[in-house]
MDAnalysis code that builds the backbone (N, CA, C; Angstrom):
import MDAnalysis as mda
import numpy as np

u = mda.Universe.empty(714, n_residues=238, atom_resindex=np.repeat(np.arange(238), 3), trajectory=True)
u.add_TopologyAttr("name", ["N", "CA", "C"] * 238)
u.add_TopologyAttr("resid", np.arange(1, 239))
u.add_TopologyAttr("resname", ["MET", "ARG", "GLU", "ILE", "SER", "LEU", "GLN", "ALA", "GLU", "VAL", "ARG", "ASN", "GLN", "VAL", "ALA", "ARG", "GLY", "LEU", "PHE", "ALA", "LEU", "ARG", "LYS", "GLN", "GLY", "LYS", "VAL", "PRO", "GLY", "VAL", "TYR", "TYR", "ILE", "ALA", "GLY", "GLU", "GLN", "ASN", "ILE", "PRO", "ILE", "ALA", "VAL", "ASN", "GLU", "LYS", "ASN", "LEU", "LYS", "PRO", "ILE", "VAL", "TYR", "THR", "HIS", "ASP", "ALA", "GLN", "ILE", "VAL", "ASN", "LEU", "GLN", "LEU", "ASN", "THR", "GLY", "VAL", "THR", "LYS", "LYS", "CYS", "ILE", "LEU", "ARG", "ALA", "VAL", "GLN", "TYR", "ASP", "PRO", "LEU", "THR", "GLU", "LYS", "PRO", "ILE", "HIS", "PHE", "ASP", "LEU", "GLN", "GLY", "LEU", "HIS", "GLU", "ASP", "LYS", "LYS", "ILE", "THR", "LEU", "GLU", "ILE", "PRO", "ILE", "ILE", "VAL", "THR", "GLY", "GLN", "ILE", "PRO", "GLN", "GLY", "VAL", "ARG", "ASP", "GLY", "GLY", "LEU", "LEU", "GLN", "HIS", "PHE", "ILE", "HIS", "LYS", "LEU", "LYS", "ILE", "SER", "CYS", "LEU", "PRO", "LYS", "ASP", "ILE", "PRO", "GLU", "HIS", "ILE", "GLU", "LEU", "ASN", "ALA", "THR", "ASP", "LEU", "LYS", "ILE", "ASN", "SER", "PHE", "VAL", "HIS", "VAL", "SER", "ASP", "LEU", "ASN", "LEU", "PRO", "ASN", "VAL", "THR", "ILE", "LEU", "GLU", "ASN", "PRO", "THR", "THR", "ALA", "LEU", "ILE", "GLY", "VAL", "VAL", "PRO", "PRO", "THR", "VAL", "GLU", "LYS", "GLU", "ALA", "VAL", "ALA", "GLY", "THR", "VAL", "ALA", "GLU", "GLU", "ALA", "VAL", "GLU", "PRO", "GLU", "VAL", "ILE", "ALA", "LYS", "GLY", "LYS", "LYS", "VAL", "GLU", "GLU", "GLU", "GLY", "ALA", "GLU", "GLY", "GLU", "LYS", "LYS", "ALA", "GLU", "GLY", "GLY", "ALA", "ALA", "LYS", "ALA", "PRO", "ALA", "ALA", "LYS", "ALA", "PRO", "ALA", "ALA", "GLU", "THR", "LYS", "LYS"])
u.atoms.positions = np.array([
    [60.324, 79.693, 91.881],
    [61.312, 79.704, 90.767],
    [62.473, 80.460, 91.012],
    [63.815, 79.811, 91.091],
    [65.008, 80.375, 91.201],
    [65.733, 81.234, 89.905],
    [66.389, 82.343, 90.840],
    [66.799, 83.136, 89.546],
    [68.252, 83.494, 90.001],
    [69.156, 83.672, 89.108],
    [70.708, 83.642, 88.847],
    [71.107, 84.893, 88.270],
    [71.884, 85.291, 88.580],
    [72.174, 86.649, 87.474],
    [73.736, 86.152, 87.048],
    [73.677, 86.768, 85.924],
    [74.798, 86.495, 85.138],
    [75.141, 87.421, 84.610],
    [76.852, 88.151, 84.612],
    [77.336, 89.550, 83.934],
    [77.689, 88.761, 82.761],
    [77.428, 89.758, 81.564],
    [78.301, 89.240, 80.459],
    [78.506, 90.837, 79.522],
    [79.540, 90.771, 78.738],
    [79.771, 91.547, 77.721],
    [79.522, 91.435, 76.194],
    [78.772, 92.542, 75.530],
    [78.416, 92.205, 74.007],
    [79.763, 92.055, 73.386],
    [79.747, 91.318, 72.547],
    [81.245, 90.925, 71.613],
    [80.878, 91.082, 70.174],
    [81.661, 91.536, 69.602],
    [81.726, 91.551, 67.972],
    [81.634, 90.166, 67.424],
    [80.824, 89.916, 66.600],
    [80.545, 88.504, 66.261],
    [81.421, 88.271, 64.965],
    [82.407, 87.796, 65.623],
    [83.447, 87.677, 64.546],
    [84.174, 86.319, 65.118],
    [84.051, 85.436, 64.319],
    [84.456, 83.827, 64.221],
    [85.797, 83.899, 64.664],
    [86.766, 84.223, 63.958],
    [87.639, 84.140, 64.139],
    [88.516, 84.673, 65.713],
    [87.618, 85.493, 66.148],
    [88.122, 86.319, 67.708],
    [87.695, 84.899, 68.894],
    [86.845, 83.868, 68.279],
    [86.365, 83.341, 69.216],
    [87.467, 82.438, 70.112],
    [88.232, 81.967, 69.180],
    [89.901, 81.346, 69.834],
    [90.294, 82.157, 70.964],
    [90.534, 83.232, 70.686],
    [91.323, 84.133, 71.577],
    [90.317, 84.671, 72.691],
    [88.936, 84.777, 72.722],
    [88.443, 84.812, 73.867],
    [88.252, 83.779, 75.180],
    [88.384, 82.067, 74.207],
    [88.413, 81.147, 74.938],
    [89.759, 80.774, 75.871],
    [90.896, 81.493, 74.848],
    [92.411, 81.685, 76.036],
    [92.075, 82.667, 77.222],
    [91.257, 83.588, 76.921],
    [91.071, 84.425, 78.325],
    [90.049, 83.730, 79.417],
    [89.692, 82.795, 78.808],
    [89.149, 82.528, 80.064],
    [87.306, 82.714, 79.975],
    [87.359, 82.977, 78.730],
    [85.716, 83.319, 78.585],
    [85.058, 82.379, 77.434],
    [83.458, 82.028, 77.540],
    [82.985, 81.340, 76.978],
    [81.861, 82.540, 75.863],
    [81.882, 82.496, 74.563],
    [80.934, 82.865, 73.753],
    [79.595, 82.390, 73.945],
    [78.644, 82.983, 73.700],
    [77.321, 82.567, 73.595],
    [76.327, 83.584, 72.402],
    [74.898, 83.590, 72.953],
    [74.287, 84.184, 72.281],
    [73.150, 84.474, 73.109],
    [72.410, 85.605, 73.019],
    [70.910, 86.126, 73.754],
    [70.276, 86.207, 72.478],
    [68.908, 85.313, 72.376],
    [67.853, 85.721, 71.664],
    [66.484, 85.782, 72.107],
    [65.654, 86.197, 71.109],
    [64.090, 86.262, 71.414],
    [63.641, 86.498, 70.657],
    [62.348, 86.104, 69.967],
    [61.331, 86.444, 69.409],
    [61.167, 87.845, 68.857],
    [61.255, 88.162, 67.526],
    [60.902, 89.828, 67.720],
    [62.126, 90.835, 67.726],
    [63.292, 90.424, 68.357],
    [64.320, 90.874, 68.070],
    [65.651, 90.663, 67.800],
    [66.519, 91.640, 67.685],
    [67.779, 91.175, 67.047],
    [68.701, 90.046, 67.795],
    [69.495, 89.260, 67.730],
    [70.102, 88.413, 68.522],
    [71.076, 89.255, 68.930],
    [71.723, 89.049, 70.247],
    [73.004, 89.269, 70.575],
    [74.198, 88.749, 71.175],
    [74.864, 89.029, 70.605],
    [76.011, 88.006, 70.822],
    [76.951, 88.522, 71.850],
    [77.366, 87.303, 72.915],
    [77.371, 88.024, 74.644],
    [79.243, 87.195, 74.983],
    [79.798, 87.223, 75.759],
    [80.864, 86.850, 76.217],
    [80.849, 86.524, 77.977],
    [80.807, 85.433, 78.658],
    [80.525, 85.322, 79.882],
    [82.236, 84.919, 80.203],
    [82.243, 85.103, 81.614],
    [83.569, 84.471, 82.423],
    [83.360, 82.593, 82.645],
    [84.219, 82.010, 82.312],
    [83.560, 80.429, 82.349],
    [83.252, 79.976, 83.799],
    [83.966, 80.853, 84.502],
    [83.916, 80.514, 86.255],
    [82.313, 80.877, 86.632],
    [81.925, 82.275, 86.338],
    [80.040, 82.508, 86.203],
    [79.344, 81.735, 85.562],
    [80.066, 81.031, 84.325],
    [78.593, 80.408, 83.720],
    [78.638, 78.737, 84.201],
    [79.611, 78.404, 85.255],
    [79.388, 77.282, 85.645],
    [77.898, 76.960, 86.669],
    [77.923, 77.278, 87.433],
    [76.724, 77.485, 88.323],
    [75.242, 77.567, 87.626],
    [75.155, 78.020, 86.115],
    [74.224, 77.898, 85.617],
    [74.468, 76.378, 84.234],
    [75.049, 76.236, 84.051],
    [75.945, 74.902, 83.427],
    [75.213, 73.561, 84.105],
    [76.073, 73.805, 85.196],
    [76.373, 72.182, 86.082],
    [75.222, 72.464, 86.754],
    [73.866, 72.032, 86.663],
    [72.952, 72.131, 88.011],
    [71.972, 71.249, 87.250],
    [71.208, 70.633, 88.253],
    [69.765, 69.758, 87.864],
    [68.716, 70.502, 88.180],
    [68.633, 71.831, 88.146],
    [67.348, 72.623, 88.602],
    [67.202, 73.755, 87.054],
    [66.251, 73.893, 86.913],
    [65.500, 74.581, 85.590],
    [66.060, 76.253, 86.534],
    [66.181, 77.266, 85.705],
    [66.309, 79.178, 86.655],
    [66.320, 79.479, 85.707],
    [65.483, 80.593, 86.084],
    [66.374, 82.128, 85.503],
    [66.930, 82.904, 85.568],
    [67.679, 83.175, 84.480],
    [68.774, 83.984, 84.417],
    [68.610, 85.168, 84.066],
    [69.080, 86.293, 84.778],
    [69.210, 87.926, 85.022],
    [70.213, 88.168, 84.289],
    [70.105, 88.131, 82.674],
    [71.721, 88.490, 82.125],
    [72.067, 89.961, 82.378],
    [72.995, 90.246, 82.611],
    [73.463, 91.719, 82.713],
    [74.548, 92.246, 82.007],
    [74.101, 92.890, 80.813],
    [75.213, 93.205, 79.655],
    [75.854, 94.563, 80.324],
    [77.290, 94.445, 79.844],
    [77.750, 95.774, 80.301],
    [77.276, 97.129, 79.591],
    [76.298, 96.684, 78.865],
    [75.682, 98.130, 78.347],
    [74.498, 98.803, 79.729],
    [74.370, 98.007, 80.494],
    [73.697, 98.543, 81.573],
    [72.446, 98.252, 81.692],
    [71.810, 96.861, 80.304],
    [70.800, 96.532, 80.274],
    [70.670, 95.133, 80.930],
    [69.844, 94.572, 81.545],
    [69.422, 93.345, 81.911],
    [68.142, 92.614, 81.251],
    [68.368, 91.260, 80.714],
    [67.323, 90.669, 80.039],
    [67.244, 89.222, 80.953],
    [65.939, 88.774, 81.176],
    [65.333, 87.761, 81.461],
    [65.380, 86.502, 80.579],
    [66.387, 85.266, 80.916],
    [66.241, 84.230, 80.088],
    [66.139, 82.729, 80.622],
    [66.414, 81.905, 80.139],
    [66.605, 80.476, 80.132],
    [68.030, 80.114, 79.280],
    [68.684, 79.018, 79.989],
    [69.744, 78.410, 79.113],
    [69.225, 77.568, 78.242],
    [69.103, 77.381, 77.368],
    [68.459, 76.749, 76.245],
    [69.411, 75.775, 75.874],
    [70.689, 76.189, 75.224],
    [71.383, 74.849, 74.577],
    [73.175, 75.293, 75.163],
    [73.705, 74.074, 75.726],
    [75.115, 74.176, 75.748],
    [75.685, 73.548, 74.704],
    [77.605, 73.972, 74.218],
    [78.015, 73.109, 73.355],
    [79.515, 72.462, 74.228],
    [79.891, 71.544, 74.392],
    [81.007, 71.088, 75.399],
    [82.240, 70.694, 74.129],
    [83.353, 70.660, 74.919],
    [84.951, 70.555, 74.063],
    [84.573, 69.141, 74.362],
    [84.622, 68.155, 73.273],
    [84.755, 66.626, 73.041],
    [85.970, 66.255, 74.324],
    [86.924, 66.969, 74.349],
    [88.123, 66.497, 74.953],
    [87.755, 66.990, 76.620],
    [87.730, 68.347, 76.544],
    [87.785, 68.896, 77.797],
    [86.389, 68.775, 78.769],
    [85.357, 68.532, 77.946],
    [84.106, 68.844, 78.522],
    [83.814, 70.013, 79.158],
    [84.344, 71.275, 78.584],
    [84.439, 72.576, 79.005],
    [83.504, 72.963, 77.885],
    [82.610, 73.736, 79.096],
    [81.440, 74.433, 77.653],
    [82.389, 75.665, 76.892],
    [81.675, 75.810, 75.514],
    [82.475, 76.408, 74.546],
    [81.644, 77.406, 73.824],
    [80.625, 77.176, 73.877],
    [79.514, 77.825, 73.653],
    [78.026, 77.822, 74.107],
    [76.974, 78.595, 74.116],
    [75.941, 78.450, 74.776],
    [74.892, 79.528, 74.300],
    [73.509, 79.192, 74.451],
    [72.567, 79.607, 74.146],
    [71.492, 80.248, 74.971],
    [71.070, 81.303, 74.964],
    [70.095, 82.082, 76.219],
    [68.862, 82.429, 75.820],
    [67.626, 82.155, 75.672],
    [66.564, 82.475, 75.029],
    [65.797, 83.262, 76.185],
    [65.039, 84.625, 75.685],
    [64.883, 85.313, 76.419],
    [63.117, 85.256, 76.726],
    [62.676, 85.742, 77.792],
    [61.407, 85.461, 77.844],
    [60.317, 86.885, 78.248],
    [59.269, 86.516, 77.824],
    [58.286, 87.389, 77.842],
    [57.401, 86.999, 78.998],
    [56.995, 87.999, 79.895],
    [56.082, 87.499, 81.438],
    [54.849, 86.861, 81.144],
    [54.552, 87.539, 79.858],
    [52.961, 87.172, 79.230],
    [52.572, 86.246, 78.380],
    [54.061, 85.316, 77.987],
    [53.981, 84.579, 76.852],
    [54.242, 83.232, 77.522],
    [53.819, 81.924, 77.008],
    [54.446, 80.437, 77.660],
    [55.651, 80.551, 77.080],
    [56.298, 79.647, 77.370],
    [57.786, 78.916, 76.790],
    [57.481, 77.341, 77.474],
    [58.061, 76.785, 76.191],
    [58.284, 75.325, 76.292],
    [59.582, 74.856, 76.593],
    [59.687, 74.248, 77.749],
    [60.880, 73.662, 78.287],
    [61.214, 72.497, 78.868],
    [62.340, 71.759, 79.042],
    [62.236, 70.614, 79.664],
    [62.775, 70.881, 81.232],
    [62.446, 69.808, 82.238],
    [62.044, 70.356, 83.382],
    [62.978, 69.269, 83.948],
    [63.578, 68.925, 84.934],
    [64.963, 67.993, 85.390],
    [63.589, 66.680, 86.269],
    [63.629, 65.909, 86.612],
    [63.161, 64.806, 87.199],
    [63.713, 64.328, 88.053],
    [63.226, 64.378, 89.859],
    [64.345, 63.979, 90.564],
    [63.531, 62.820, 91.661],
    [64.005, 61.766, 92.016],
    [63.342, 60.708, 92.599],
    [64.179, 61.274, 94.213],
    [63.441, 60.872, 95.197],
    [63.570, 61.487, 96.706],
    [62.806, 59.856, 97.101],
    [62.761, 60.266, 98.687],
    [62.404, 59.270, 99.731],
    [63.208, 58.266, 99.744],
    [62.791, 57.122, 100.472],
    [63.596, 55.964, 100.912],
    [63.839, 55.055, 100.057],
    [64.440, 53.897, 100.463],
    [64.556, 52.592, 99.552],
    [63.369, 52.216, 99.214],
    [62.947, 51.914, 98.152],
    [61.154, 51.818, 97.887],
    [61.214, 50.333, 98.335],
    [59.749, 50.319, 98.910],
    [59.311, 48.854, 99.406],
    [59.700, 47.671, 98.623],
    [59.829, 47.739, 97.210],
    [59.630, 46.897, 96.076],
    [61.003, 46.417, 95.891],
    [61.923, 47.711, 96.352],
    [63.351, 46.748, 96.166],
    [63.592, 46.110, 97.185],
    [63.242, 46.511, 98.502],
    [63.609, 45.674, 99.453],
    [63.191, 44.473, 99.602],
    [61.995, 44.206, 98.586],
    [61.560, 42.781, 98.114],
    [62.291, 41.734, 97.041],
    [63.392, 42.701, 96.513],
    [63.885, 42.022, 95.605],
    [63.926, 42.520, 93.920],
    [63.001, 43.593, 93.708],
    [63.014, 44.413, 92.966],
    [64.032, 45.325, 92.615],
    [63.796, 46.072, 91.637],
    [65.199, 47.581, 91.002],
    [64.114, 48.312, 90.357],
    [64.717, 49.506, 91.012],
    [64.117, 51.049, 90.912],
    [64.589, 51.645, 89.151],
    [63.519, 51.697, 88.638],
    [63.912, 51.932, 87.424],
    [63.659, 53.805, 87.122],
    [64.587, 54.527, 86.714],
    [64.174, 55.801, 86.398],
    [64.324, 55.824, 84.628],
    [63.052, 56.002, 84.252],
    [62.789, 55.900, 82.590],
    [62.734, 57.162, 82.358],
    [62.323, 58.474, 82.756],
    [62.124, 59.563, 82.038],
    [63.109, 60.611, 83.261],
    [63.809, 61.344, 82.485],
    [64.895, 62.069, 83.245],
    [64.244, 63.792, 83.225],
    [63.966, 63.650, 82.183],
    [63.461, 65.330, 81.846],
    [61.807, 65.334, 81.353],
    [61.039, 66.301, 81.804],
    [59.491, 66.042, 81.291],
    [59.662, 67.597, 80.602],
    [58.674, 67.459, 79.443],
    [58.590, 68.618, 78.739],
    [57.425, 69.402, 79.032],
    [57.544, 70.360, 79.412],
    [56.055, 71.255, 79.522],
    [55.962, 72.592, 78.801],
    [55.035, 73.467, 79.390],
    [54.578, 74.692, 78.586],
    [53.714, 75.657, 79.758],
    [54.741, 76.758, 80.011],
    [53.712, 77.714, 80.964],
    [54.286, 79.215, 81.104],
    [53.778, 79.533, 81.473],
    [54.511, 81.259, 81.612],
    [55.803, 81.297, 82.655],
    [56.451, 82.195, 82.407],
    [57.913, 82.209, 83.229],
    [57.877, 82.271, 84.703],
    [56.768, 82.728, 85.198],
    [56.747, 82.831, 86.974],
    [56.266, 81.427, 87.464],
    [55.730, 80.625, 86.697],
    [55.238, 79.243, 86.919],
    [56.217, 78.018, 86.758],
    [57.225, 78.561, 86.017],
    [58.489, 77.524, 86.137],
    [59.166, 76.717, 87.132],
    [58.744, 75.286, 87.457],
    [59.182, 74.700, 88.224],
    [60.726, 74.515, 88.589],
    [61.687, 74.305, 89.285],
    [62.945, 74.234, 89.310],
    [62.951, 72.813, 88.697],
    [62.186, 71.828, 89.530],
    [62.316, 70.635, 89.078],
    [61.217, 70.040, 89.725],
    [60.987, 68.465, 89.246],
    [60.040, 67.792, 89.657],
    [60.318, 66.656, 90.661],
    [59.983, 66.622, 91.725],
    [60.133, 65.683, 92.641],
    [59.452, 64.556, 92.582],
    [59.343, 63.298, 92.501],
    [59.132, 61.955, 92.841],
    [59.528, 60.882, 93.930],
    [58.341, 60.862, 95.152],
    [58.674, 60.112, 96.012],
    [58.488, 58.615, 95.607],
    [59.736, 57.810, 95.530],
    [59.223, 56.392, 95.562],
    [59.960, 55.378, 96.813],
    [59.270, 55.830, 97.856],
    [59.256, 55.167, 99.155],
    [58.364, 54.118, 99.133],
    [57.044, 54.039, 98.436],
    [56.106, 53.472, 98.753],
    [55.843, 52.323, 97.341],
    [56.776, 52.701, 96.960],
    [56.617, 51.813, 95.279],
    [56.630, 50.226, 95.462],
    [55.831, 49.731, 95.081],
    [56.020, 48.126, 94.830],
    [56.354, 47.281, 93.653],
    [56.796, 46.354, 93.536],
    [56.888, 45.645, 92.585],
    [56.049, 45.646, 91.674],
    [55.984, 45.856, 90.373],
    [55.459, 46.183, 89.408],
    [54.237, 47.266, 89.573],
    [54.964, 48.381, 90.490],
    [54.399, 49.718, 90.959],
    [54.879, 50.937, 89.949],
    [54.315, 51.563, 89.665],
    [54.784, 52.982, 88.544],
    [54.317, 54.129, 88.948],
    [54.731, 55.267, 88.614],
    [54.502, 56.548, 88.688],
    [54.344, 57.092, 87.082],
    [53.312, 57.511, 86.565],
    [53.309, 58.048, 85.260],
    [52.813, 59.313, 85.101],
    [52.990, 59.839, 83.660],
    [52.594, 61.270, 83.652],
    [51.476, 61.724, 84.405],
    [50.401, 60.745, 84.023],
    [49.138, 61.375, 84.399],
    [48.891, 61.314, 86.039],
    [49.930, 60.706, 86.890],
    [49.559, 61.051, 88.247],
    [50.535, 62.295, 88.593],
    [50.744, 63.011, 88.040],
    [51.457, 64.126, 87.865],
    [50.596, 65.402, 88.251],
    [50.420, 66.519, 89.483],
    [49.936, 67.430, 89.345],
    [50.632, 68.448, 89.410],
    [50.504, 69.683, 88.457],
    [51.776, 70.608, 88.236],
    [50.688, 71.923, 87.827],
    [50.499, 72.760, 89.312],
    [49.768, 73.902, 89.156],
    [49.836, 74.812, 87.595],
    [49.246, 75.140, 86.859],
    [49.368, 76.440, 85.650],
    [50.313, 75.773, 84.619],
    [50.736, 74.322, 84.609],
    [51.551, 74.186, 84.063],
    [50.884, 72.767, 82.769],
    [51.156, 72.938, 81.811],
    [50.919, 71.967, 80.621],
    [51.727, 70.977, 80.317],
    [51.694, 69.813, 80.878],
    [52.405, 68.782, 80.102],
    [52.673, 68.110, 79.180],
    [53.888, 68.296, 78.114],
    [53.466, 67.825, 76.610],
    [54.098, 66.831, 76.429],
    [53.734, 65.613, 77.354],
    [54.062, 63.964, 77.404],
    [53.069, 63.457, 77.203],
    [52.803, 62.374, 76.956],
    [51.875, 61.074, 76.713],
    [51.395, 60.932, 78.032],
    [50.374, 61.047, 78.891],
    [49.959, 60.636, 79.957],
    [50.144, 59.505, 80.497],
    [50.390, 58.268, 79.300],
    [50.629, 56.822, 79.854],
    [51.696, 56.794, 80.281],
    [52.716, 57.426, 79.636],
    [54.152, 57.394, 79.969],
    [54.498, 57.093, 81.456],
    [55.143, 55.993, 81.699],
    [55.951, 55.757, 82.678],
    [57.444, 56.555, 83.053],
    [57.185, 57.238, 84.194],
    [58.322, 57.931, 84.831],
    [59.254, 57.385, 85.585],
    [58.696, 56.183, 86.896],
    [59.832, 56.009, 87.739],
    [58.900, 54.500, 88.154],
    [59.495, 53.565, 88.382],
    [58.945, 52.285, 88.881],
    [59.634, 51.371, 89.331],
    [59.530, 50.188, 89.853],
    [60.033, 49.128, 90.229],
    [59.562, 48.130, 89.512],
    [60.449, 47.290, 88.956],
    [60.358, 46.110, 88.307],
    [60.558, 44.809, 88.677],
    [60.378, 44.017, 88.651],
    [60.798, 42.220, 89.462],
    [62.270, 42.148, 88.947],
    [62.989, 41.207, 89.264],
    [64.169, 41.069, 89.248],
    [64.429, 40.059, 88.091],
    [65.639, 40.705, 87.146],
    [65.933, 39.671, 85.998],
    [66.799, 38.844, 85.938],
    [67.221, 38.537, 87.308],
    [68.432, 37.683, 87.675],
    [67.870, 35.903, 87.356],
    [66.896, 35.889, 88.200],
    [66.414, 34.651, 87.877],
    [66.077, 33.935, 86.902],
    [65.209, 35.172, 86.128],
    [64.612, 35.042, 84.881],
    [66.203, 34.541, 83.713],
    [67.030, 35.211, 84.207],
    [67.953, 34.702, 83.124],
    [68.453, 33.130, 83.505],
    [68.348, 32.942, 84.881],
    [69.041, 31.550, 85.258],
    [67.768, 30.630, 84.669],
    [66.556, 30.809, 84.895],
    [65.592, 29.944, 84.603],
    [65.981, 29.855, 82.716],
    [65.899, 30.861, 82.036],
    [66.434, 30.917, 80.365],
    [67.576, 29.764, 80.104],
    [68.914, 29.799, 80.972],
    [69.877, 28.576, 80.558],
    [69.607, 27.667, 81.010],
    [68.446, 27.444, 82.281],
    [68.255, 25.937, 82.542],
    [67.460, 25.214, 81.133],
    [66.289, 26.001, 80.638],
    [65.684, 25.606, 79.473],
    [66.580, 25.791, 78.292],
    [67.663, 26.402, 77.953],
    [68.403, 25.710, 76.627],
    [69.090, 24.760, 76.969],
    [69.245, 24.370, 78.442],
    [70.663, 23.184, 78.359],
    [69.328, 22.327, 78.337],
    [68.105, 22.262, 78.496],
    [67.297, 20.739, 78.741],
    [66.964, 21.014, 77.073],
    [66.777, 21.587, 76.233],
    [66.821, 22.011, 74.855],
    [67.993, 21.562, 74.202],
    [69.146, 21.680, 74.520],
    [70.222, 20.710, 74.091],
    [70.227, 19.380, 74.145],
    [69.447, 18.810, 75.201],
    [69.620, 17.371, 75.409],
    [68.994, 16.653, 74.612],
    [67.886, 16.720, 74.028],
    [67.399, 15.662, 73.022],
    [68.362, 15.766, 71.433],
    [68.919, 16.922, 71.258],
    [69.924, 16.953, 70.183],
    [70.943, 16.013, 70.433],
    [71.606, 15.619, 71.418],
    [72.501, 15.336, 71.869],
    [72.392, 13.613, 72.250],
    [70.970, 13.412, 72.653],
    [70.373, 12.042, 72.358],
    [70.265, 11.445, 71.335],
    [69.619, 12.476, 70.455],
    [69.305, 12.124, 69.087],
    [71.061, 11.887, 67.688],
    [71.724, 12.653, 68.327],
    [72.968, 12.735, 67.826],
    [73.131, 11.044, 67.789],
    [73.403, 10.302, 69.397],
    [73.687, 9.389, 69.775],
    [72.977, 7.983, 69.009],
    [71.925, 8.263, 68.912],
    [70.938, 7.231, 68.261],
    [71.404, 7.245, 66.837],
    [71.802, 8.414, 65.993],
    [72.171, 8.522, 64.643],
    [73.517, 7.929, 64.515],
    [74.227, 7.763, 65.695],
    [75.565, 7.178, 65.611],
    [75.212, 5.715, 65.757],
    [74.508, 5.120, 67.065],
    [73.952, 3.614, 67.075],
    [73.679, 2.996, 66.053],
    [72.228, 3.907, 65.116],
    [72.157, 3.324, 63.815],
    [72.551, 3.005, 62.865],
    [74.072, 4.171, 62.598],
    [74.900, 3.804, 61.828],
    [75.607, 2.896, 61.588],
    [75.930, 2.736, 63.095],
    [76.944, 1.322, 63.437],
    [76.441, 0.081, 63.306],
    [74.738, 0.188, 63.788],
    [74.025, -1.169, 63.374],
    [74.093, -1.413, 61.890],
    [73.788, -0.457, 60.865],
    [73.652, -0.478, 59.701],
    [74.849, -0.978, 59.206],
    [76.266, -0.431, 59.709],
    [77.458, -1.084, 59.359],
    [77.486, -2.439, 59.533],
    [77.146, -2.994, 60.571],
    [77.246, -4.226, 61.007],
    [76.325, -5.391, 60.214],
    [75.602, -4.796, 59.925],
    [74.556, -5.681, 58.821],
    [74.881, -5.868, 57.606],
    [75.820, -4.693, 57.127],
    [76.184, -4.969, 55.723],
    [77.637, -5.911, 56.040],
    [78.209, -5.860, 56.747],
    [79.270, -6.499, 57.277],
    [78.834, -7.728, 56.816],
    [77.989, -8.391, 57.639],
    [77.398, -9.170, 58.118],
    [76.739, -10.082, 56.733],
    [76.224, -9.228, 55.914],
    [76.220, -9.500, 54.472],
    [76.997, -9.743, 53.515],
    [78.060, -8.987, 53.771],
    [79.227, -9.268, 52.847],
    [79.731, -10.528, 52.949],
    [80.104, -11.267, 54.354],
    [80.513, -11.991, 55.085],
    [79.418, -13.889, 54.551],
    [78.033, -13.375, 54.605],
    [77.517, -14.729, 54.196],
    [77.306, -14.447, 52.451],
    [77.922, -13.743, 51.560],
    [78.011, -13.996, 50.297],
    [79.216, -14.545, 49.868],
    [80.214, -14.585, 51.097],
    [81.510, -15.408, 50.388],
    [81.792, -16.737, 50.401],
    [80.535, -17.167, 50.635],
    [80.855, -18.744, 50.350],
    [80.625, -19.041, 48.932],
    [79.428, -18.097, 48.277],
    [79.050, -18.534, 47.179],
    [80.418, -18.250, 45.840],
    [81.198, -17.337, 46.263],
    [82.081, -16.863, 45.529],
    [83.037, -18.073, 45.293],
    [83.205, -19.262, 46.412],
    [83.671, -20.532, 45.714],
    [83.316, -21.348, 44.828],
    [82.038, -21.115, 44.506],
    [81.303, -22.113, 43.522],
    [81.883, -22.729, 42.420],
    [82.674, -21.735, 41.357],
    [83.519, -21.581, 40.213],
    [84.479, -22.742, 40.649],
    [85.098, -22.947, 41.771],
    [86.380, -23.209, 42.628],
    [85.718, -24.931, 42.240],
    [85.009, -25.121, 42.708],
    [84.100, -26.543, 42.786],
    [84.067, -27.124, 41.347],
    [83.712, -26.390, 40.431],
    [83.144, -26.815, 39.348],
    [84.826, -27.333, 38.517],
    [85.839, -26.585, 38.780],
    [87.244, -26.520, 38.254],
    [87.480, -28.204, 38.676],
    [87.212, -28.354, 40.215],
    [87.717, -29.498, 40.846],
    [87.267, -30.726, 40.265],
    [85.817, -30.667, 39.706],
    [85.351, -31.551, 39.090],
    [85.901, -31.939, 37.813],
])
């Protein structure tokens, strides 16, 4: 498990002072652990970046300006919605003899999967895995080799082997896999849709023809009745 040092100063917990801290290039945060009082801290933004911007889990050796060092992990980070810079962070303290629950990054390694060469698509379903273990057993990340995956082949939670680690996920959950291409299915669906429209068009055509035929019959009927209308004229002549 990788460890990294972070220097911090204990700060006064005053909300109106946070803006001034950030103007100085510092980021406010808090260190906490069960059974102890929270410690509000501030660190240099530059020193915080290697801890925040990483795909690996790591233990932080928090070096306070009081001369005390605390082992902890990064638990949460808040970012400015405009600049995307960290504006606050939480560090959770560790007890060497107590298990901790956290999420570990999942990294896909290897060559282009065989299934992708055959036209499939590689999917990364889960990017972090929830686990529980002692601090000394925390893995930096979990590597999944996708080289041998074929179409419709998957790596599930049940396929993992992590010594001294309890995985807190459904064993049947798929982590990565190669799925069949969807382009052909969409094309077939489009063809089926077109075929489904044709009977409607034909039906409409037949309906128009039937209406036309009925109109002609009515016209013929009207023409046949016309001579009968002249009968009174014949009587007048008589």
